[in-house]
PDB file of N, CA, C and O in Angstrom:
ATOM      1  N   MET A   1     182.974 -89.344-111.729  1.00  0.00           N
ATOM      2  CA  MET A   1     181.909 -89.041-110.798  1.00  0.00           C
ATOM      3  C   MET A   1     182.020 -87.598-110.320  1.00  0.00           C
ATOM      4  O   MET A   1     181.021 -86.883-110.234  1.00  0.00           O
ATOM      5  N   LYS A   2     183.244 -87.179-110.011  1.00  0.00           N
ATOM      6  CA  LYS A   2     183.430 -85.830-109.511  1.00  0.00           C
ATOM      7  C   LYS A   2     183.079 -84.805-110.583  1.00  0.00           C
ATOM      8  O   LYS A   2     182.546 -83.739-110.273  1.00  0.00           O
ATOM      9  N   MET A   3     183.373 -85.118-111.837  1.00  0.00           N
ATOM     10  CA  MET A   3     183.078 -84.211-112.938  1.00  0.00           C
ATOM     11  C   MET A   3     181.575 -84.022-113.083  1.00  0.00           C
ATOM     12  O   MET A   3     181.113 -82.898-113.281  1.00  0.00           O
ATOM     13  N   LYS A   4     180.799 -85.108-112.989  1.00  0.00           N
ATOM     14  CA  LYS A   4     179.345 -85.019-113.104  1.00  0.00           C
ATOM     15  C   LYS A   4     178.779 -84.183-111.968  1.00  0.00           C
ATOM     16  O   LYS A   4     177.863 -83.385-112.166  1.00  0.00           O
ATOM     17  N   GLN A   5     179.324 -84.371-110.799  1.00  0.00           N
ATOM     18  CA  GLN A   5     178.844 -83.618-109.645  1.00  0.00           C
ATOM     19  C   GLN A   5     179.148 -82.121-109.839  1.00  0.00           C
ATOM     20  O   GLN A   5     178.316 -81.277-109.506  1.00  0.00           O
ATOM     21  N   SER A   6     180.301 -81.798-110.359  1.00  0.00           N
ATOM     22  CA  SER A   6     180.666 -80.406-110.590  1.00  0.00           C
ATOM     23  C   SER A   6     179.749 -79.782-111.641  1.00  0.00           C
ATOM     24  O   SER A   6     179.296 -78.651-111.469  1.00  0.00           O
ATOM     25  N   ILE A   7     179.475 -80.499-112.714  1.00  0.00           N
ATOM     26  CA  ILE A   7     178.588 -79.991-113.758  1.00  0.00           C
ATOM     27  C   ILE A   7     177.179 -79.825-113.206  1.00  0.00           C
ATOM     28  O   ILE A   7     176.502 -78.838-113.496  1.00  0.00           O
ATOM     29  N   SER A   8     176.745 -80.796-112.410  1.00  0.00           N
ATOM     30  CA  SER A   8     175.417 -80.717-111.803  1.00  0.00           C
ATOM     31  C   SER A   8     175.319 -79.514-110.881  1.00  0.00           C
ATOM     32  O   SER A   8     174.326 -78.786-110.906  1.00  0.00           O
ATOM     33  N   GLN A   9     176.342 -79.305-110.069  1.00  0.00           N
ATOM     34  CA  GLN A   9     176.343 -78.148-109.185  1.00  0.00           C
ATOM     35  C   GLN A   9     176.361 -76.849-109.988  1.00  0.00           C
ATOM     36  O   GLN A   9     175.691 -75.879-109.632  1.00  0.00           O
ATOM     37  N   PHE A  10     177.135 -76.840-111.075  1.00  0.00           N
ATOM     38  CA  PHE A  10     177.197 -75.656-111.923  1.00  0.00           C
ATOM     39  C   PHE A  10     175.829 -75.369-112.542  1.00  0.00           C
ATOM     40  O   PHE A  10     175.390 -74.219-112.568  1.00  0.00           O
ATOM     41  N   GLU A  11     175.159 -76.396-113.033  1.00  0.00           N
ATOM     42  CA  GLU A  11     173.837 -76.214-113.627  1.00  0.00           C
ATOM     43  C   GLU A  11     172.823 -75.715-112.595  1.00  0.00           C
ATOM     44  O   GLU A  11     172.015 -74.833-112.884  1.00  0.00           O
ATOM     45  N   THR A  12     172.875 -76.283-111.400  1.00  0.00           N
ATOM     46  CA  THR A  12     171.965 -75.852-110.332  1.00  0.00           C
ATOM     47  C   THR A  12     172.209 -74.392-109.982  1.00  0.00           C
ATOM     48  O   THR A  12     171.266 -73.611-109.851  1.00  0.00           O
ATOM     49  N   ALA A  13     173.464 -74.029-109.834  1.00  0.00           N
ATOM     50  CA  ALA A  13     173.791 -72.638-109.509  1.00  0.00           C
ATOM     51  C   ALA A  13     173.349 -71.695-110.635  1.00  0.00           C
ATOM     52  O   ALA A  13     172.846 -70.602-110.378  1.00  0.00           O
ATOM     53  N   PHE A  14     173.543 -72.133-111.882  1.00  0.00           N
ATOM     54  CA  PHE A  14     173.145 -71.315-113.030  1.00  0.00           C
ATOM     55  C   PHE A  14     171.627 -71.134-113.064  1.00  0.00           C
ATOM     56  O   PHE A  14     171.145 -70.030-113.315  1.00  0.00           O
ATOM     57  N   GLU A  15     170.876 -72.196-112.817  1.00  0.00           N
ATOM     58  CA  GLU A  15     169.415 -72.112-112.805  1.00  0.00           C
ATOM     59  C   GLU A  15     168.935 -71.175-111.694  1.00  0.00           C
ATOM     60  O   GLU A  15     168.017 -70.381-111.897  1.00  0.00           O
ATOM     61  N   GLN A  16     169.556 -71.273-110.537  1.00  0.00           N
ATOM     62  CA  GLN A  16     169.162 -70.381-109.436  1.00  0.00           C
ATOM     63  C   GLN A  16     169.463 -68.927-109.789  1.00  0.00           C
ATOM     64  O   GLN A  16     168.665 -68.031-109.514  1.00  0.00           O
ATOM     65  N   GLU A  17     170.619 -68.708-110.398  1.00  0.00           N
ATOM     66  CA  GLU A  17     170.999 -67.344-110.769  1.00  0.00           C
ATOM     67  C   GLU A  17     170.056 -66.781-111.823  1.00  0.00           C
ATOM     68  O   GLU A  17     169.639 -65.627-111.732  1.00  0.00           O
ATOM     69  N   THR A  18     169.720 -67.592-112.822  1.00  0.00           N
ATOM     70  CA  THR A  18     168.802 -67.105-113.860  1.00  0.00           C
ATOM     71  C   THR A  18     167.413 -66.887-113.281  1.00  0.00           C
ATOM     72  O   THR A  18     166.705 -65.970-113.698  1.00  0.00           O
ATOM     73  N   SER A  19     167.020 -67.711-112.336  1.00  0.00           N
ATOM     74  CA  SER A  19     165.717 -67.540-111.694  1.00  0.00           C
ATOM     75  C   SER A  19     165.681 -66.230-110.910  1.00  0.00           C
ATOM     76  O   SER A  19     164.703 -65.486-110.983  1.00  0.00           O
ATOM     77  N   LEU A  20     166.747 -65.949-110.161  1.00  0.00           N
ATOM     78  CA  LEU A  20     166.829 -64.700-109.409  1.00  0.00           C
ATOM     79  C   LEU A  20     166.837 -63.495-110.349  1.00  0.00           C
ATOM     80  O   LEU A  20     166.188 -62.481-110.091  1.00  0.00           O
ATOM     81  N   GLU A  21     167.580 -63.629-111.438  1.00  0.00           N
ATOM     82  CA  GLU A  21     167.658 -62.539-112.416  1.00  0.00           C
ATOM     83  C   GLU A  21     166.299 -62.291-113.064  1.00  0.00           C
ATOM     84  O   GLU A  21     165.910 -61.144-113.286  1.00  0.00           O
ATOM     85  N   ARG A  22     165.593 -63.353-113.362  1.00  0.00           N
ATOM     86  CA  ARG A  22     164.261 -63.234-113.967  1.00  0.00           C
ATOM     87  C   ARG A  22     163.305 -62.529-112.999  1.00  0.00           C
ATOM     88  O   ARG A  22     162.546 -61.644-113.394  1.00  0.00           O
ATOM     89  N   ARG A  23     163.354 -62.938-111.719  1.00  0.00           N
ATOM     90  CA  ARG A  23     162.502 -62.288-110.710  1.00  0.00           C
ATOM     91  C   ARG A  23     162.859 -60.815-110.559  1.00  0.00           C
ATOM     92  O   ARG A  23     161.975 -59.969-110.427  1.00  0.00           O
ATOM     93  N   ARG A  24     164.148 -60.511-110.578  1.00  0.00           N
ATOM     94  CA  ARG A  24     164.604 -59.132-110.445  1.00  0.00           C
ATOM     95  C   ARG A  24     164.117 -58.295-111.630  1.00  0.00           C
ATOM     96  O   ARG A  24     163.634 -57.178-111.440  1.00  0.00           O
ATOM     97  N   ARG A  25     164.239 -58.821-112.843  1.00  0.00           N
ATOM     98  CA  ARG A  25     163.765 -58.096-114.032  1.00  0.00           C
ATOM     99  C   ARG A  25     162.264 -57.846-113.956  1.00  0.00           C
ATOM    100  O   ARG A  25     161.792 -56.754-114.273  1.00  0.00           O
ATOM    101  N   GLU A  26     161.519 -58.859-113.536  1.00  0.00           N
ATOM    102  CA  GLU A  26     160.066 -58.723-113.414  1.00  0.00           C
ATOM    103  C   GLU A  26     159.714 -57.676-112.353  1.00  0.00           C
ATOM    104  O   GLU A  26     158.800 -56.876-112.551  1.00  0.00           O
ATOM    105  N   GLN A  27     160.429 -57.682-111.241  1.00  0.00           N
ATOM    106  CA  GLN A  27     160.190 -56.696-110.182  1.00  0.00           C
ATOM    107  C   GLN A  27     160.496 -55.282-110.688  1.00  0.00           C
ATOM    108  O   GLN A  27     159.737 -54.351-110.420  1.00  0.00           O
ATOM    109  N   LEU A  28     161.596 -55.122-111.414  1.00  0.00           N
ATOM    110  CA  LEU A  28     161.931 -53.811-111.980  1.00  0.00           C
ATOM    111  C   LEU A  28     160.870 -53.365-112.977  1.00  0.00           C
ATOM    112  O   LEU A  28     160.500 -52.191-113.008  1.00  0.00           O
ATOM    113  N   ARG A  29     160.386 -54.287-113.784  1.00  0.00           N
ATOM    114  CA  ARG A  29     159.338 -53.971-114.765  1.00  0.00           C
ATOM    115  C   ARG A  29     158.066 -53.515-114.056  1.00  0.00           C
ATOM    116  O   ARG A  29     157.429 -52.551-114.478  1.00  0.00           O
ATOM    117  N   ARG A  30     157.694 -54.215-112.967  1.00  0.00           N
ATOM    118  CA  ARG A  30     156.492 -53.834-112.211  1.00  0.00           C
ATOM    119  C   ARG A  30     156.655 -52.452-111.576  1.00  0.00           C
ATOM    120  O   ARG A  30     155.731 -51.639-111.594  1.00  0.00           O
ATOM    121  N   ARG A  31     157.841 -52.196-111.014  1.00  0.00           N
ATOM    122  CA  ARG A  31     158.087 -50.879-110.412  1.00  0.00           C
ATOM    123  C   ARG A  31     157.977 -49.764-111.451  1.00  0.00           C
ATOM    124  O   ARG A  31     157.377 -48.720-111.196  1.00  0.00           O
ATOM    125  N   ALA A  32     158.558 -49.999-112.614  1.00  0.00           N
ATOM    126  CA  ALA A  32     158.502 -48.993-113.677  1.00  0.00           C
ATOM    127  C   ALA A  32     157.056 -48.763-114.120  1.00  0.00           C
ATOM    128  O   ALA A  32     156.649 -47.625-114.352  1.00  0.00           O
ATOM    129  N   ALA A  33     156.292 -49.832-114.234  1.00  0.00           N
ATOM    130  CA  ALA A  33     154.889 -49.695-114.622  1.00  0.00           C
ATOM    131  C   ALA A  33     154.105 -48.925-113.560  1.00  0.00           C
ATOM    132  O   ALA A  33     153.271 -48.084-113.895  1.00  0.00           O
ATOM    133  N   ASN A  34     154.364 -49.202-112.299  1.00  0.00           N
ATOM    134  CA  ASN A  34     153.686 -48.477-111.214  1.00  0.00           C
ATOM    135  C   ASN A  34     154.050 -46.999-111.218  1.00  0.00           C
ATOM    136  O   ASN A  34     153.181 -46.147-111.031  1.00  0.00           O
ATOM    137  N   ARG A  35     155.324 -46.688-111.430  1.00  0.00           N
ATOM    138  CA  ARG A  35     155.738 -45.279-111.488  1.00  0.00           C
ATOM    139  C   ARG A  35     155.067 -44.579-112.663  1.00  0.00           C
ATOM    140  O   ARG A  35     154.599 -43.447-112.537  1.00  0.00           O
ATOM    141  N   SER A  36     155.024 -45.254-113.798  1.00  0.00           N
ATOM    142  CA  SER A  36     154.397 -44.674-114.982  1.00  0.00           C
ATOM    143  C   SER A  36     152.911 -44.424-114.741  1.00  0.00           C
ATOM    144  O   SER A  36     152.381 -43.375-115.105  1.00  0.00           O
ATOM    145  N   ARG A  37     152.253 -45.391-114.129  1.00  0.00           N
ATOM    146  CA  ARG A  37     150.817 -45.249-113.824  1.00  0.00           C
ATOM    147  C   ARG A  37     150.586 -44.092-112.861  1.00  0.00           C
ATOM    148  O   ARG A  37     149.637 -43.327-113.028  1.00  0.00           O
ATOM    149  N   ALA A  38     151.440 -43.960-111.864  1.00  0.00           N
ATOM    150  CA  ALA A  38     151.305 -42.881-110.880  1.00  0.00           C
ATOM    151  C   ALA A  38     151.516 -41.517-111.544  1.00  0.00           C
ATOM    152  O   ALA A  38     150.793 -40.564-111.253  1.00  0.00           O
ATOM    153  N   ARG A  39     152.507 -41.427-112.434  1.00  0.00           N
ATOM    154  CA  ARG A  39     152.732 -40.159-113.144  1.00  0.00           C
ATOM    155  C   ARG A  39     151.546 -39.804-114.025  1.00  0.00           C
ATOM    156  O   ARG A  39     151.145 -38.643-114.094  1.00  0.00           O
ATOM    157  N   ARG A  40     150.989 -40.794-114.694  1.00  0.00           N
ATOM    158  CA  ARG A  40     149.836 -40.542-115.571  1.00  0.00           C
ATOM    159  C   ARG A  40     148.632 -40.071-114.753  1.00  0.00           C
ATOM    160  O   ARG A  40     147.933 -39.142-115.156  1.00  0.00           O
ATOM    161  N   ILE A  41     148.392 -40.707-113.612  1.00  0.00           N
ATOM    162  CA  ILE A  41     147.278 -40.311-112.750  1.00  0.00           C
ATOM    163  C   ILE A  41     147.486 -38.880-112.250  1.00  0.00           C
ATOM    164  O   ILE A  41     146.552 -38.078-112.244  1.00  0.00           O
ATOM    165  N   GLU A  42     148.714 -38.563-111.832  1.00  0.00           N
ATOM    166  CA  GLU A  42     149.013 -37.217-111.344  1.00  0.00           C
ATOM    167  C   GLU A  42     148.799 -36.182-112.448  1.00  0.00           C
ATOM    168  O   GLU A  42     148.257 -35.106-112.197  1.00  0.00           O
ATOM    169  N   ARG A  43     149.223 -36.508-113.666  1.00  0.00           N
ATOM    170  CA  ARG A  43     149.067 -35.596-114.794  1.00  0.00           C
ATOM    171  C   ARG A  43     147.587 -35.360-115.105  1.00  0.00           C
ATOM    172  O   ARG A  43     147.173 -34.226-115.345  1.00  0.00           O
ATOM    173  N   VAL A  44     146.797 -36.433-115.101  1.00  0.00           N
ATOM    174  CA  VAL A  44     145.359 -36.310-115.378  1.00  0.00           C
ATOM    175  C   VAL A  44     144.681 -35.477-114.301  1.00  0.00           C
ATOM    176  O   VAL A  44     143.846 -34.628-114.615  1.00  0.00           O
ATOM    177  N   GLU A  45     145.026 -35.702-113.033  1.00  0.00           N
ATOM    178  CA  GLU A  45     144.434 -34.921-111.949  1.00  0.00           C
ATOM    179  C   GLU A  45     144.798 -33.447-112.079  1.00  0.00           C
ATOM    180  O   GLU A  45     143.953 -32.581-111.853  1.00  0.00           O
ATOM    181  N   HIS A  46     146.039 -33.153-112.440  1.00  0.00           N
ATOM    182  CA  HIS A  46     146.464 -31.769-112.605  1.00  0.00           C
ATOM    183  C   HIS A  46     145.678 -31.101-113.728  1.00  0.00           C
ATOM    184  O   HIS A  46     145.183 -29.986-113.565  1.00  0.00           O
ATOM    185  N   HIS A  47     145.562 -31.789-114.880  1.00  0.00           N
ATOM    186  CA  HIS A  47     144.815 -31.220-116.002  1.00  0.00           C
ATOM    187  C   HIS A  47     143.348 -31.022-115.640  1.00  0.00           C
ATOM    188  O   HIS A  47     142.731 -30.038-116.046  1.00  0.00           O
ATOM    189  N   SER A  48     142.794 -31.953-114.879  1.00  0.00           N
ATOM    190  CA  SER A  48     141.398 -31.833-114.459  1.00  0.00           C
ATOM    191  C   SER A  48     141.209 -30.613-113.560  1.00  0.00           C
ATOM    192  O   SER A  48     140.219 -29.893-113.687  1.00  0.00           O
ATOM    193  N   THR A  49     142.146 -30.383-112.663  1.00  0.00           N
ATOM    194  CA  THR A  49     142.069 -29.220-111.773  1.00  0.00           C
ATOM    195  C   THR A  49     142.137 -27.925-112.576  1.00  0.00           C
ATOM    196  O   THR A  49     141.383 -26.988-112.314  1.00  0.00           O
ATOM    197  N   VAL A  50     143.034 -27.874-113.547  1.00  0.00           N
ATOM    198  CA  VAL A  50     143.164 -26.682-114.388  1.00  0.00           C
ATOM    199  C   VAL A  50     141.884 -26.463-115.181  1.00  0.00           C
ATOM    200  O   VAL A  50     141.388 -25.340-115.261  1.00  0.00           O
ATOM    201  N   ARG A  51     141.348 -27.525-115.764  1.00  0.00           N
ATOM    202  CA  ARG A  51     140.104 -27.396-116.532  1.00  0.00           C
ATOM    203  C   ARG A  51     138.958 -26.902-115.663  1.00  0.00           C
ATOM    204  O   ARG A  51     138.185 -26.039-116.080  1.00  0.00           O
ATOM    205  N   PHE A  52     138.846 -27.443-114.466  1.00  0.00           N
ATOM    206  CA  PHE A  52     137.778 -27.018-113.561  1.00  0.00           C
ATOM    207  C   PHE A  52     137.936 -25.545-113.198  1.00  0.00           C
ATOM    208  O   PHE A  52     136.950 -24.810-113.157  1.00  0.00           O
ATOM    209  N   SER A  53     139.162 -25.109-112.936  1.00  0.00           N
ATOM    210  CA  SER A  53     139.413 -23.706-112.597  1.00  0.00           C
ATOM    211  C   SER A  53     139.021 -22.786-113.751  1.00  0.00           C
ATOM    212  O   SER A  53     138.401 -21.745-113.536  1.00  0.00           O
ATOM    213  N   VAL A  54     139.381 -23.167-114.965  1.00  0.00           N
ATOM    214  CA  VAL A  54     139.018 -22.367-116.146  1.00  0.00           C
ATOM    215  C   VAL A  54     137.502 -22.330-116.303  1.00  0.00           C
ATOM    216  O   VAL A  54     136.941 -21.274-116.593  1.00  0.00           O
ATOM    217  N   LEU A  55     136.842 -23.447-116.119  1.00  0.00           N
ATOM    218  CA  LEU A  55     135.379 -23.493-116.215  1.00  0.00           C
ATOM    219  C   LEU A  55     134.736 -22.587-115.172  1.00  0.00           C
ATOM    220  O   LEU A  55     133.829 -21.820-115.496  1.00  0.00           O
ATOM    221  N   ALA A  56     135.195 -22.665-113.929  1.00  0.00           N
ATOM    222  CA  ALA A  56     134.640 -21.821-112.864  1.00  0.00           C
ATOM    223  C   ALA A  56     134.867 -20.342-113.178  1.00  0.00           C
ATOM    224  O   ALA A  56     133.973 -19.525-112.961  1.00  0.00           O
ATOM    225  N   LEU A  57     136.034 -19.991-113.677  1.00  0.00           N
ATOM    226  CA  LEU A  57     136.329 -18.610-114.047  1.00  0.00           C
ATOM    227  C   LEU A  57     135.413 -18.135-115.169  1.00  0.00           C
ATOM    228  O   LEU A  57     134.878 -17.028-115.109  1.00  0.00           O
ATOM    229  N   CYS A  58     135.229 -18.974-116.198  1.00  0.00           N
ATOM    230  CA  CYS A  58     134.346 -18.610-117.313  1.00  0.00           C
ATOM    231  C   CYS A  58     132.909 -18.408-116.839  1.00  0.00           C
ATOM    232  O   CYS A  58     132.245 -17.460-117.257  1.00  0.00           O
ATOM    233  N   LEU A  59     132.433 -19.284-115.980  1.00  0.00           N
ATOM    234  CA  LEU A  59     131.069 -19.136-115.463  1.00  0.00           C
ATOM    235  C   LEU A  59     130.931 -17.855-114.651  1.00  0.00           C
ATOM    236  O   LEU A  59     129.929 -17.150-114.772  1.00  0.00           O
ATOM    237  N   THR A  60     131.916 -17.550-113.836  1.00  0.00           N
ATOM    238  CA  THR A  60     131.873 -16.329-113.026  1.00  0.00           C
ATOM    239  C   THR A  60     131.863 -15.089-113.914  1.00  0.00           C
ATOM    240  O   THR A  60     131.072 -14.173-113.691  1.00  0.00           O
ATOM    241  N   VAL A  61     132.723 -15.054-114.905  1.00  0.00           N
ATOM    242  CA  VAL A  61     132.768 -13.919-115.829  1.00  0.00           C
ATOM    243  C   VAL A  61     131.444 -13.793-116.578  1.00  0.00           C
ATOM    244  O   VAL A  61     130.942 -12.685-116.769  1.00  0.00           O
ATOM    245  N   THR A  62     130.880 -14.914-117.001  1.00  0.00           N
ATOM    246  CA  THR A  62     129.595 -14.888-117.699  1.00  0.00           C
ATOM    247  C   THR A  62     128.501 -14.320-116.807  1.00  0.00           C
ATOM    248  O   THR A  62     127.702 -13.499-117.257  1.00  0.00           O
ATOM    249  N   VAL A  63     128.455 -14.740-115.564  1.00  0.00           N
ATOM    250  CA  VAL A  63     127.443 -14.242-114.637  1.00  0.00           C
ATOM    251  C   VAL A  63     127.599 -12.738-114.447  1.00  0.00           C
ATOM    252  O   VAL A  63     126.604 -12.014-114.450  1.00  0.00           O
ATOM    253  N   VAL A  64     128.815 -12.263-114.284  1.00  0.00           N
ATOM    254  CA  VAL A  64     129.055 -10.834-114.080  1.00  0.00           C
ATOM    255  C   VAL A  64     128.643 -10.045-115.324  1.00  0.00           C
ATOM    256  O   VAL A  64     127.967  -9.023-115.206  1.00  0.00           O
ATOM    257  N   VAL A  65     129.034 -10.499-116.501  1.00  0.00           N
ATOM    258  CA  VAL A  65     128.693  -9.800-117.747  1.00  0.00           C
ATOM    259  C   VAL A  65     127.184  -9.763-117.955  1.00  0.00           C
ATOM    260  O   VAL A  65     126.632  -8.721-118.310  1.00  0.00           O
ATOM    261  N   VAL A  66     126.517 -10.886-117.738  1.00  0.00           N
ATOM    262  CA  VAL A  66     125.064 -10.933-117.916  1.00  0.00           C
ATOM    263  C   VAL A  66     124.377 -10.026-116.901  1.00  0.00           C
ATOM    264  O   VAL A  66     123.431  -9.324-117.259  1.00  0.00           O
ATOM    265  N   ALA A  67     124.817 -10.017-115.667  1.00  0.00           N
ATOM    266  CA  ALA A  67     124.207  -9.149-114.654  1.00  0.00           C
ATOM    267  C   ALA A  67     124.384  -7.680-115.031  1.00  0.00           C
ATOM    268  O   ALA A  67     123.438  -6.898-114.931  1.00  0.00           O
ATOM    269  N   ILE A  68     125.575  -7.303-115.459  1.00  0.00           N
ATOM    270  CA  ILE A  68     125.809  -5.910-115.867  1.00  0.00           C
ATOM    271  C   ILE A  68     124.938  -5.562-117.067  1.00  0.00           C
ATOM    272  O   ILE A  68     124.325  -4.494-117.099  1.00  0.00           O
ATOM    273  N   ALA A  69     124.877  -6.463-118.063  1.00  0.00           N
ATOM    274  CA  ALA A  69     124.058  -6.204-119.252  1.00  0.00           C
ATOM    275  C   ALA A  69     122.586  -6.073-118.876  1.00  0.00           C
ATOM    276  O   ALA A  69     121.900  -5.202-119.410  1.00  0.00           O
ATOM    277  N   MET A  70     122.086  -6.902-117.984  1.00  0.00           N
ATOM    278  CA  MET A  70     120.682  -6.825-117.562  1.00  0.00           C
ATOM    279  C   MET A  70     120.403  -5.492-116.873  1.00  0.00           C
ATOM    280  O   MET A  70     119.394  -4.851-117.167  1.00  0.00           O
ATOM    281  N   PHE A  71     121.272  -5.067-115.969  1.00  0.00           N
ATOM    282  CA  PHE A  71     121.047  -3.801-115.268  1.00  0.00           C
ATOM    283  C   PHE A  71     121.149  -2.614-116.221  1.00  0.00           C
ATOM    284  O   PHE A  71     120.404  -1.643-116.086  1.00  0.00           O
ATOM    285  N   GLU A  72     122.071  -2.688-117.189  1.00  0.00           N
ATOM    286  CA  GLU A  72     122.174  -1.621-118.186  1.00  0.00           C
ATOM    287  C   GLU A  72     120.883  -1.564-119.031  1.00  0.00           C
ATOM    288  O   GLU A  72     120.346  -0.486-119.283  1.00  0.00           O
ATOM    289  N   ALA A  73     120.401  -2.734-119.459  1.00  0.00           N
ATOM    290  CA  ALA A  73     119.162  -2.766-120.260  1.00  0.00           C
ATOM    291  C   ALA A  73     117.996  -2.268-119.435  1.00  0.00           C
ATOM    292  O   ALA A  73     117.149  -1.532-119.942  1.00  0.00           O
ATOM    293  N   LEU A  74     117.938  -2.656-118.176  1.00  0.00           N
ATOM    294  CA  LEU A  74     116.859  -2.224-117.293  1.00  0.00           C
ATOM    295  C   LEU A  74     116.913  -0.705-117.088  1.00  0.00           C
ATOM    296  O   LEU A  74     115.874  -0.044-117.093  1.00  0.00           O
ATOM    297  N   SER A  75     118.105  -0.156-116.909  1.00  0.00           N
ATOM    298  CA  SER A  75     118.217   1.293-116.716  1.00  0.00           C
ATOM    299  C   SER A  75     117.832   2.041-117.990  1.00  0.00           C
ATOM    300  O   SER A  75     117.272   3.134-117.908  1.00  0.00           O
ATOM    301  N   MET A  76     118.121   1.476-119.170  1.00  0.00           N
ATOM    302  CA  MET A  76     117.701   2.110-120.425  1.00  0.00           C
ATOM    303  C   MET A  76     116.185   2.082-120.574  1.00  0.00           C
ATOM    304  O   MET A  76     115.591   3.052-121.043  1.00  0.00           O
ATOM    305  N   LEU A  77     115.549   0.967-120.174  1.00  0.00           N
ATOM    306  CA  LEU A  77     114.095   0.853-120.291  1.00  0.00           C
ATOM    307  C   LEU A  77     113.387   1.803-119.317  1.00  0.00           C
ATOM    308  O   LEU A  77     112.349   2.375-119.649  1.00  0.00           O
ATOM    309  N   ILE A  78     113.936   1.963-118.145  1.00  0.00           N
ATOM    310  CA  ILE A  78     113.291   2.806-117.136  1.00  0.00           C
ATOM    311  C   ILE A  78     113.444   4.283-117.514  1.00  0.00           C
ATOM    312  O   ILE A  78     112.504   5.051-117.310  1.00  0.00           O
ATOM    313  N   SER A  79     114.563   4.699-118.043  1.00  0.00           N
ATOM    314  CA  SER A  79     114.761   6.114-118.330  1.00  0.00           C
ATOM    315  C   SER A  79     114.314   6.531-119.692  1.00  0.00           C
ATOM    316  O   SER A  79     114.431   7.703-120.049  1.00  0.00           O
TER     317      SER A  79
END
């Protein structure tokens, strides 16, 4: 009787330990996935900011070049 009780207690303790370990692994997996998702979002936002800055710079340079070219053409036509 005592042997069965010891084995039963051992099995119960083992099941609880494996259950805790399984929950811990799942929690670690979720944390890693969240960190990965956060890094990816941060990277995309950074690239988007850089792209927007380059676009704004290109538009500004284009406006300046076109304005200078228009005034140069206008001054040639007038003189």
